[in-house]
C-alpha positions in Angstrom: 205.8 194.4 192.0 203.7 191.3 191.5 200.6 192.3 193.4 197.3 192.1 191.5 195.9 195.5 190.4 194.3 197.1 187.3 197.6 197.0 185.4 199.2 193.8 186.6 197.5 190.5 187.4 198.7 186.9 187.5 197.4 184.3 185.0 197.2 180.5 185.5 200.7 179.1 185.7 202.4 177.9 182.6 203.9 174.7 184.0 206.2 175.9 186.9 206.5 179.5 185.6 204.6 182.4 187.0 202.9 184.3 184.2 201.4 187.7 184.3 199.5 190.0 182.0 200.3 193.7 182.6 200.0 197.1 181.1 202.7 199.7 180.8 202.6 203.3 179.6 204.8 204.3 176.6 206.8 207.5 176.4 204.1 208.9 174.0 201.3 208.1 176.4 199.8 204.9 175.1 198.7 202.1 177.4 200.1 198.8 176.0 199.6 195.3 177.2 202.2 192.6 177.6 202.9 189.1 179.0 205.5 188.6 181.6 206.9 185.2 182.3 209.3 184.7 185.3 212.1 182.1 185.4 212.4 179.7 188.3 216.2 180.1 188.3 217.1 183.5 187.0 220.3 184.3 185.1 219.8 188.0 185.6 219.1 188.7 181.9 215.9 189.6 180.1 214.4 188.9 176.7 212.0 191.3 175.0 210.0 189.1 172.6 208.5 191.1 169.7 205.7 189.3 167.9 205.0 189.0 164.2 201.8 189.8 162.4 199.5 192.7 163.2 196.4 193.1 165.3 195.0 189.6 166.1 197.1 187.9 163.5 200.3 186.5 165.0 199.4 187.5 168.6 201.9 186.2 171.1 201.1 183.0 173.0 202.4 182.5 176.5 203.5 179.0 175.7 206.0 180.4 173.1 207.7 182.2 175.9 208.3 179.2 178.2 211.5 178.1 176.6 213.0 181.5 177.3 212.0 181.4 181.0 213.2 177.8 181.2 216.6 179.1 180.2 216.6 181.6 183.1 215.4 184.7 181.3 212.9 187.3 182.6 210.6 187.5 179.6 208.4 190.4 178.4 206.2 190.2 175.3 204.2 193.3 174.3 201.0 193.0 172.3 201.6 196.4 170.6 199.3 199.4 171.0 195.6 199.0 170.3 195.5 195.3 171.0 193.8 193.4 173.9 192.7 196.4 175.9 195.6 198.8 174.9 195.1 202.3 173.6 196.3 203.8 170.3 196.7 202.1 166.9 199.5 200.0 165.3 201.3 201.5 162.4 203.7 198.8 161.5 207.0 200.1 162.8 206.7 203.9 162.9 205.1 205.4 166.1 204.5 201.9 167.5 208.2 201.3 167.8 207.8 203.3 171.0 206.0 200.2 172.3 209.2 198.3 172.0 211.4 201.2 173.3 209.3 201.8 176.4 209.2 198.0 177.1 213.0 197.9 176.8 213.2 200.8 179.3 210.9 199.0 181.7 212.8 195.7 181.4 216.2 197.3 181.7 215.4 198.5 185.2 214.9 194.9 186.3 217.7 192.9 184.7 221.4 193.3 183.9 221.1 192.8 180.1 218.2 193.1 177.7 218.1 191.0 174.5 215.5 191.3 171.8 214.0 188.4 169.8 211.6 189.2 166.9 209.9 187.0 164.3 208.8 188.4 160.9 207.3 191.8 161.5 208.7 191.4 165.0 212.2 191.1 163.5 211.6 194.5 161.9 210.7 195.8 165.3 213.7 194.2 167.0 216.1 195.7 164.5 214.6 199.1 164.8 214.8 198.8 168.6 218.5 197.8 168.3 219.1 201.2 166.6 217.2 203.2 169.2 218.3 201.4 172.4 221.5 199.6 173.6 220.1 196.1 173.2 222.8 193.6 174.2 222.1 191.0 171.5 219.3 191.1 168.9 217.8 188.2 167.0 215.7 188.9 163.9 214.1 185.6 162.7 212.7 185.9 159.2 212.6 189.7 159.8 211.6 192.4 157.5 214.4 194.9 156.8 213.1 196.9 153.8 209.4 197.6 153.8 209.4 198.6 150.2 210.4 195.0 149.3 207.6 193.7 151.4 205.2 195.9 149.4 206.6 194.5 146.2 206.7 190.9 147.3 203.4 190.5 149.1 200.4 191.6 147.0 198.0 190.6 149.7 199.6 193.1 152.1 199.6 196.1 149.9 196.2 197.4 150.9 197.2 197.1 154.6 200.5 198.8 154.1 198.9 201.7 152.2 196.5 202.1 155.1 199.4 202.2 157.7 201.7 204.4 155.7 199.3 206.6 153.8 200.4 205.5 150.3 202.7 203.4 148.2 206.6 203.4 148.3 206.5 205.7 145.3 204.1 208.3 146.8 205.3 208.3 150.4 208.9 206.9 150.3 209.9 208.4 153.7 207.0 206.5 155.4 208.5 203.2 154.1 212.1 204.2 154.9 211.4 205.1 158.5 209.9 201.6 159.0 212.9 199.8 157.4 215.8 198.7 159.7 218.1 198.4 156.6 218.6 202.2 156.9 219.6 202.4 160.5 222.6 200.9 162.2 222.3 198.7 165.3 224.1 199.5 168.5 224.8 196.0 169.6 225.3 192.5 168.1 222.7 191.1 165.7 221.9 187.6 164.6 219.8 187.1 161.5 218.0 183.7 161.1 216.3 183.1 157.8 214.9 180.4 155.6 216.4 180.2 152.2 213.0 179.4 150.7 211.0 182.0 152.6 208.3 183.4 150.3 206.8 185.6 153.0 209.9 187.6 153.8 212.5 186.9 151.1 216.0 186.1 151.9 217.3 189.4 150.5 216.0 191.2 153.6 218.6 189.3 155.6 221.5 189.3 153.2 221.2 193.0 152.5 221.2 193.9 156.2 224.1 191.5 156.9 226.1 193.0 154.1 225.5 196.6 155.2 226.3 196.0 158.9 228.7 193.2 158.6 230.9 194.1 161.6 227.9 193.7 164.0 225.8 191.1 162.2 225.9 187.3 161.8 223.6 185.6 159.3 222.5 182.0 159.6 220.4 180.5 156.8 218.4 177.2 156.7 216.9 175.2 154.0 213.3 176.0 155.1 210.5 178.5 154.3 209.0 181.1 156.6 208.1 178.5 159.3 210.7 175.9 160.4 209.8 172.3 161.3 209.1 172.2 165.0 212.1 170.1 165.9 214.5 172.5 164.1 212.6 175.5 165.4 213.2 174.3 169.0 216.8 173.4 168.3 217.6 176.8 166.7 215.8 178.5 169.6 218.0 176.7 172.1 221.1 177.9 170.2 219.7 181.5 170.2 219.2 181.4 174.0 222.8 180.1 174.5 224.0 183.0 172.3 222.0 185.5 174.3 223.5 184.3 177.5 227.1 183.5 176.5 227.7 185.3 173.2 228.8 182.0 171.7 227.0 180.6 168.6 226.9 176.8 168.3 224.8 176.1 165.2 225.4 172.4 165.3 224.3 171.9 168.9 221.5 169.4 169.1 
């Protein structure tokens, strides 16, 4: 499984953790790259880390994945189609959701439970994945849930969103709806983490989703913006990893 070949090769170690760059083929035939980080002491569970941003902006860094491996998780982090040697083109949560679905299928064959962790645009992907696949537990951190709101809120993103969708929310409403997790119910448990002062992805994305799917969703808000201070980011991440493994949320754990 870990032999070097055209689709799978080992990178320099990240501390004590073996780290790989690999390619997998999606159900719709695209070749997508991903990082794999292996735990030293495995807990038998996996995390699918879904990055934010698009193209080179927000590209996943292997160092971000180390905390997950340190906690015993087998970690997989796709780059999304069309990036770093992959085929196809991103389209912000429509056809490229298959990148997450096929990664889930790959990871599910190797661990007992697969959890999803997404930030910002990755939170959108994680929540869409939670509808399409039986993700054990899903975390959407500052995640987009209604793309029409993103179009309204972020003037600098409007041109990009029109390119991905083919128009505006008024001219192609279905293209925005299909990319919006607010309209599709998750199969498993969901935890939403959001900054109360987030101007990139407004808090209403989280509150609306939590209200609609209240039986499966827990919302935790913090007095921060889109990015948390590093100490608190690490603390909340530890709480998330404990919730993934045990199903118990301890927000005051330090």
